[in-house]
Structure formats: structure tokens, C-alpha cells
N, C-alpha and C positions, 0 to 999 in steps of 0.2 A: 505338813501338820494339819490335823483335823480341827476345825473350828468349833469351840464349845458354844452351844446355843442357849441351853438352860439346864438348871439342876432341879430335881424333883423330890418333894417330900410328900409321903403318904400319911394318911390318918384314918382312923375309924369313921370319923365324921369331919366334914369341912370346918365346922365350928371349932372342934377340938384342935385340928391342925392350924387353923388361923390363930387361935389363942396362943398356941405353943410358939409359933414363929414370931408373932408380934411381941410376945414377952421376951423372947431370946434376943431379938434384933432391935427392939424399941422403935418399931416403925409400923405404920398402918399398911395393910395389904389392899389390893384393888377391890372393886365390886366383884360379885360372883359372876363367873362365866360358865356356860353350860355346853356340854358335849352330848347332845341327845343320842347321837348314833353310837356312843360308847357307854352311855349310862353313868357318866361321871360329871362332876362339876369342880371348879377350881377358883383360886385367887392367886394373884401374882404380885411380885415386887421386883424392881430393878436392883441388882446387886453388883453391877459393874457397868462399864460404858456400853457394852453390847451383850450382856448376859443377864438373864433374869432367873428368879427363883419361883417355882410353881408349887403350891400346895394343892393336892388333889385327893379326892375321896369318891367312893361310890355314891351316886345320887339316889337316895331312897325313893324319890318321887318319879324316877325315870324307869322306863321299861328295860328289862335285861337285854343286852345286845345279842346278836346272832353269833358273835365271835368273842374270844377272850378279850377282856378289857386290857387296855395298855398298862404297862408297868407292873404286870403280874398281880393286879389288884384282886383277881378272883381266887388267887391261891390261898387256901385256908391257913397254910403255915405263915404266910405274910400277915394275914389278918390277925393271927394269934400274936405275932410280934407287935403289931400296932395297938394291941390291948394295953401294953405297958407304956407306950409313948409314941407319938408321931416320930418318924425318922426318915432319913434320906433313903429313897428306894430306887434311885436311878438318875441318869443324866442323858442329855440329848446333844448330838453333835451334827454339824453339817459336813458332808464329805462329797467329793467328786470321784471317789474310788469306786468305779462300777464293778470291779472284781469282788469287792467286799459284799456287795448286795446279794450275792448268791447264798450267803450264809444267814440271810435275814428273811423274815416272812415277806410275802408279796406286799409292796407298799400300798397303803390305803390313801385315798384322796379325802381330805378332811377340810372343813371350813367352819368358821364361826364369825358371824358378822361380815366385815370386810376382809377378814384374814382367810387365806387359802394356803394349804400346804400338803405335801406328801409325807407320809410317816411310815417307817418300817421298824418292826421290833425284831430283836434277835430270835432266831428260830430254835425251838427246843428239839426240832427234828434234825438239826444240823449236827454232824459229827465234829465240826470244827470247834464249836464252843462247848465248854463244860457246863452241864445243867446247873450245877451249884453256883457258878458265876452268874448265870442269867437270873436265877431265883434270888440272888442277893444284890441285884442291881449293879453288878460290876461291869457287865458288858453294856455299852451304850446303845440307845436307840438312835435311828437316823432321821433327819428331817431335811426337807427341801422346800423352802418357802416359795410360793407362787404369787405372793403379794408382798406388800411392805411388811417388814418384821415388826412385831408389836413392841419389842424392847425399845425401839426408837421413838415410840409415842408414850413411853412411861416416864414418870417424873424422876428427875435426878435427885439423889439423896446422898447421905453421908457414908453409904456402904461401898465396900470394895472387896470383891472375891479374891482372896490370896491364892487358894488352891483347892482342888478336890484331892482328898487323901484316901488311898486304899491301903488298908492294913492287913497284912498276911503274916503267917509264921514262916520261919526259915525252912520248914519242911514242906512248904506249899509253893515253892518257886516255880512249879509247873504252871501255876496260875499266871504269874508274871510273864512267862514265856508265851502263853496264849495271848495276853494283852499286847505284848511286843509285836505280834504278827499283825495286829490292827494298825499299828503305827503310832506316831507321836500324837497325843491329844492335848490340846491347849489346857494348861493349868492342872493337869493330872499328874499326881506324884504317888510313889509307893513308900510305905513304911514297913520294914521287915523286922518282926519281933522274934526273939529267940524262943523256941518251943521248950518248955520245961516238961520233962517226961512225966506223964500222969496228970498234968494240970490242964492241958488243952486238947484232950482227945477229940472233942466234938467242936472245936473252934471253927467258926465260919469266917470268910473274908468280910471285912467291915468297910463301909464307905461313909465318909463324912466330908463336910465342907468347912473351910476356915475362912471366915468373913471378918473384915476389919471395919470397925466403926471409926471413921476418921475424926469425928467430933471429939471423941474421948480417947483416941489413940489406943483402942483395945481390940484384940483379936478374939473372935467368938467361934468356938468349935461346936458345930451342931451336926 
């Protein structure tokens, strides 16, 4: 089983994404973190014992990177979606499956403060993955921590991640077959909806997270 490291929410601006998640989950996010090498900034919050949620956006004060930003943030189609609302745009897993690495971009060495990690994004050049799945955040990114994991230094709270839910139509089962080749991913589930002819012609796979607030015994789907 591949270990889930964190889930990722994108927004047009970090302020907008922060306000969205704090309102949904009723909890304050961390101070701002900066990824100068990627031209992004983020805030995080723990959502399970060893899983955290990241809100990320393009940092307008930073220089544009030499390569594509992570989580497809440079994609104008994604930015158009984010005009409507912040949303889940991906998730990151830890894996020791070296065979899987050949379907991902060359890992980059990254650091922020005392944290160091290697990070690999799914490759759009690979024939193994469907482009639509990558662009909708369905294919995970890979991480290998070279330092202590930040989640263990985050404050405990009332949140508990129940699952990541990928929703597809019953005529999109080829997507599930692609995901099955990756292997079992912690907390990842599929929901299959019946396609109604003429209603879902342009339906895209959807990814969401179900998080429980243990203080009020309520599940929050975001």
C-alpha cells in the first residue's frame, strides 16, 4: 500500500484558499510557507495523525520558475476552474516502488527551512497515464522526505481524514483500471456514478476529500 502524505487544494490566491478552508473546516491554517524555486506559497494544517492538507497558490511576488509549477498550477484550464472556487487539485503519496518512477518526471530536490524532500510529478509525456487524469489531479505526485516530516510538528486538532474520493462515470472505468495499476493508495476510494445519456457528455473525473470534525461528529466533503 502506498502511504498518503498530504492532500492539496489550489486557489487563485493564497488568501482566497485560506479563507475557503478555514471556513469549511473551522480551523486556522499555518503561517505562510514559500517555495521560491517554484514560484508558489502555501499554508498547511494537520488533518490526520500523519496526513496534512496544503493550500497552495501562485506567489505573485515571486519570479516565474524555469519549469512548470507543481500540481498543474500553470495550466490555464485549472486557473479557470479556480475562478469559481478553491478546490482539491491533487494529493501526494510516499512510495518505494521504483518501477513506478519511470512514469513520472525526473524528481526534483526541494527544501524549505529545515525540511528537505524529493518530489516527482506525473509525466504528461508518459503513455502510461491519461492526460485528463493528470490535469484533474487524479494521478498522485510522489514524495520522498530527506528530513523529518513536517506533519509530525503540526498541532493536533479535531480533524480526521476519512477518505479521498474519486468520482467517475460508469463509462469511464478505464480510468479506474489505470489507477489500479498504481496499486492500493491509503484512504483512496472510488465512487462510480451512472451515466445518463446526454447529460454527462463532458464530465470530468472529480476528486474530493471527506474530513471528519470529531468535536461535532460531522463529516465535511470538500
